[in-house]
C-alpha positions in Angstrom: 32.7 -7.4 4.7 30.6 -8.9 2.0 31.2 -7.9 -1.6 28.4 -6.2 -3.7 28.2 -9.3 -5.9 27.6 -11.5 -2.8 25.0 -9.2 -1.5 23.2 -9.1 -4.9 23.4 -12.9 -5.1 22.0 -13.3 -1.5 19.2 -10.9 -2.3 18.3 -12.7 -5.5 18.3 -16.1 -3.9 16.0 -14.9 -1.1 13.7 -13.0 -3.4 13.4 -16.1 -5.6 12.6 -18.3 -2.7 10.0 -15.8 -1.4 8.4 -15.6 -4.8 7.8 -19.3 -4.7 5.9 -19.2 -1.4 2.1 -19.1 -1.8 0.3 -17.6 1.2 -2.4 -20.2 1.0 0.2 -23.0 1.4 1.3 -21.4 4.7 -2.1 -21.9 6.3 -1.4 -25.6 6.6 -5.1 -26.3 7.4 -4.9 -30.0 6.6 -1.9 -30.8 8.7 -2.6 -28.5 11.7 -6.4 -28.5 11.8 -7.7 -25.8 14.2 -4.1 -24.6 14.8 -3.8 -23.5 11.2 -2.3 -20.2 10.0 -5.4 -19.0 8.1 -5.6 -15.8 10.2 -2.2 -14.8 8.9 -3.0 -14.8 5.2 -3.5 -11.0 4.9 -0.1 -10.4 6.5 1.6 -13.2 4.4 0.1 -11.8 1.2 1.1 -8.2 2.0 4.7 -9.2 2.8 5.1 -11.6 -0.1 3.5 -9.2 -2.6 6.0 -6.5 -1.5 8.9 -8.8 -2.1 7.6 -9.8 -5.5 7.4 -6.1 -6.4 11.0 -5.7 -5.3 12.0 -8.8 -7.3 10.5 -7.2 -10.4 12.2 -3.9 -9.9 15.3 -2.8 -11.6 18.0 -2.9 -8.9 21.0 -2.4 -11.0 21.7 1.2 -9.9 20.8 0.6 -6.2 23.8 1.2 -3.8 25.1 -1.9 -2.1 24.3 -0.6 1.4 20.6 -0.5 0.5 20.8 -3.9 -1.2 22.4 -5.3 2.0 19.4 -4.0 4.0 17.0 -5.5 1.5 18.9 -8.8 1.6 18.8 -8.9 5.4 15.1 -8.2 5.5 14.4 -10.8 2.8 16.5 -13.4 4.7 14.7 -12.6 7.9 11.3 -12.9 6.2 12.3 -16.1 4.6 13.3 -17.5 8.0 9.9 -16.4 9.4 8.0 -18.3 6.6 10.2 -21.3 7.1 9.3 -21.4 10.8 5.6 -21.3 9.8 6.1 -24.1 7.3 7.9 -26.3 9.9 5.7 -25.4 12.9 4.8 -28.6 14.8 2.5 -28.2 17.8 3.4 -31.7 19.1 4.9 -31.5 22.6 4.6 -27.7 22.8 2.8 -26.2 25.7 0.3 -23.6 24.4 0.9 -24.1 20.7 -1.8 -21.4 19.9 0.5 -18.8 21.5 3.5 -19.9 19.4 1.3 -19.9 16.2 0.1 -16.4 17.1 3.6 -15.2 17.7 4.7 -16.5 14.3 1.8 -14.7 12.6 2.5 -11.5 14.6 6.2 -11.6 13.7 5.3 -11.4 10.0 2.7 -8.8 10.6 4.9 -6.6 12.8 8.0 -6.9 10.5 6.2 -5.4 7.5 6.4 -1.8 8.8 10.2 -1.9 9.1 10.5 -3.7 5.8 8.3 -1.2 4.0 10.0 1.8 5.5 13.5 0.6 4.6 12.7 -0.8 1.2 10.0 1.3 -0.4 12.7 3.4 -1.9 13.5 0.5 -4.2 10.0 0.8 -5.8 10.1 4.6 -6.3 10.4 5.5 -9.9 13.8 6.9 -11.0 14.1 10.3 -12.5 14.2 8.7 -16.0 11.0 6.8 -15.3 8.9 9.8 -14.2 6.7 11.0 -17.0 6.7 14.7 -17.7 3.5 16.3 -18.6 3.5 17.9 -22.0 3.9 21.6 -21.8 1.6 23.6 -23.9 0.1 27.0 -23.6 -1.8 27.2 -20.3 -3.6 30.5 -21.2 -6.6 28.7 -22.9 -6.9 26.5 -19.8 -6.8 29.5 -17.5 -9.4 31.3 -19.6 -11.7 28.3 -19.6 -11.3 27.9 -15.9 -12.2 31.6 -15.4 -15.3 31.3 -17.5 -16.5 28.2 -15.7 -15.9 29.9 -12.3 -17.7 33.1 -13.4 -20.7 31.1 -14.7 -20.8 29.1 -11.5 -20.7 32.2 -9.3 -23.5 33.8 -11.5 -25.6 30.7 -11.1 -25.1 30.6 -7.4 -25.9 34.3 -7.0 -29.0 34.1 -9.1 -30.2 31.1 -7.1 -29.7 33.1 -3.9 -31.4 36.2 -5.4 -34.2 34.0 -6.8 -34.7 32.5 -3.4 -34.7 35.9 -1.7 -37.2 37.3 -4.2 -39.5 34.3 -3.7 -39.3 34.7 0.1 -40.1 38.4 -0.2 -43.0 37.7 -2.5 -44.3 35.0 -0.1 -43.9 37.4 2.9 -45.7 40.2 1.0 -48.5 37.8 -0.1 -49.0 36.5 3.5 -48.8 40.0 4.9 -51.4 41.4 2.6 -53.6 38.3 3.0 -53.8 38.8 6.8 -54.7 42.5 6.6 
């Protein structure tokens, strides 16, 4: 069993390494040519951005069990990005499929990462801003006046339209007699 200190240290190391990775560096267009990873940029950015948010979050009061899950995800993501950085198509049959699998691994892992770790980005009770409490009576009165005026305007427009239609009908009726 790993100590909480070791888990926090492992998470910090992984988050630091992930923060240094730039999605555009992962494309490797110069070294791979048409086998580059450009199509993976949106997935790389999404995952790396999420880890940066976690890296900037205050994790001091997070239970070690959740930190361990975070560390495991971060380590797995780091491994995925390292595979992309070290991808060499030489001697591989169907390198396009391997490249696509590497991109899809990052894409598909994001859902589980987000579901498990979004709690780390939720504001704590101390961070939630409370709305100032004042008298709500003036607000209710103002809302009632606005609703009343709107309903009068709507009704008068309906009555006005009805009156115009009756006048037009009467005018046409009398004109044809």
